[in-house]
N, C-alpha and C positions, 0 to 999 in steps of 0.2 A: 582509432582508439575508442574502446567501448566506454560509454558514459551513461549513467543513470542519475538524474538530478531531481530530487524530491523537493516539494514546496507545499505550503498551505497549512502547516502546523501552527500552533499557538495556544494561548490560554483561553479556555471556554468554561462557562458555568455548567454544572450538571443539567442534563436535559437539552443542552445546546447541540449545534451541528458544526461540522467542519468538512471541507472537501480537500483532500490531498491530491496532488498531481505528481507524476513522475515522467519527465521528458527524457527520451532515450535516443542514443545515437551510436554509430559505429558498428551496428549489426542490423540484420534484417528483422526488424521489430515484428512485422506482420506474420512471421513464421514461428514466433516464440510464445510459449505459455508464459504469462506474467503473474507474479505473486506480490502480495504485500505481507510483510512480517512486522512484528513489533517486539521490543524488548523493554521491559520495565526494570527499574533498579533492583539489583539482586536476584533477578530471574533470568531464565534462559530465553533466548529468542524463540518466538512462536509464530507459526503460520496463521495468518488472519484470513486471507482470501486469495483465491486463484481464479484465473480466467483463461479460457482456451484462445487459440489464435484468431478465430472469427468472433469471439465474444458470445457464442451461443451457449456455452456451458460455463457455469461458475460454481465455486465451492467455498464454504465458509466454516470457520471455527464455530463450535456450538455457542460460545460465549458472545458472538456478535451477530448470529443469525437473526434476520428480521430488523436489524438496526444499521448494519453496514452493507454497502452495495459497491461492487467493483465493476468498472466498465473500461472500455478502451476506444481509442480513435487511431486506427492504423495509419490514416493519412497524416496524422500529426505525430505519430510514434510516441503516443502518450497513454499512460494508464492512470486511472483515477480511483480514488476510494472515497465515496460519500459516507460520512459517519454521522448518524442521527442518534438522538436520545443518549448522548454521551454520559458516561458514569465515571466516577473517580478511578475505578479499576482499569479504565481504558488509558490512563496516563502511561505513556511510554514514548520511546523513540520509534518511529515508524520507518520501515525500509522497503524500498522497491527491490525486486529480485528477479533474475532470470538466469538461464544457463546459455552462455554464448561461447562458441569456439571451445567447447569442452570444459569450461570453467564457470563456476557459479559467480555471478556478478552482483554487486551491491552498490546502492547509492550511499551518500553520506548520512542519510537519515534526516528526519524532521521531527522535532519535539512536539508532542501533544500533551497538554496538561489540562486535566479536568478538575476544577476546584472552585468552590464558592468564596 
């Protein structure tokens, strides 16, 4: 059974930091590109960051470049999203994503709220 379980969200003040984690199981994690998406209320889900299988290459949405950093630990089947200098527009539900067995897979999401 494929599972992606996000954690680490919460309420943070502007300028603060959070680290999201996504623990994966049921597929060969080390062979999969991993992504973080987010969806704000009333908006479409958007790709935030991606990381290749070995972690050598990463890609970011323009809105988060220089503030967010994606990483992975293949031994733990976990992908991370370090979020720094958070701003109110970063408020959203954050989802871990990959494609496994021909199907796009999603976690349940973790809420991030940036507010003073």
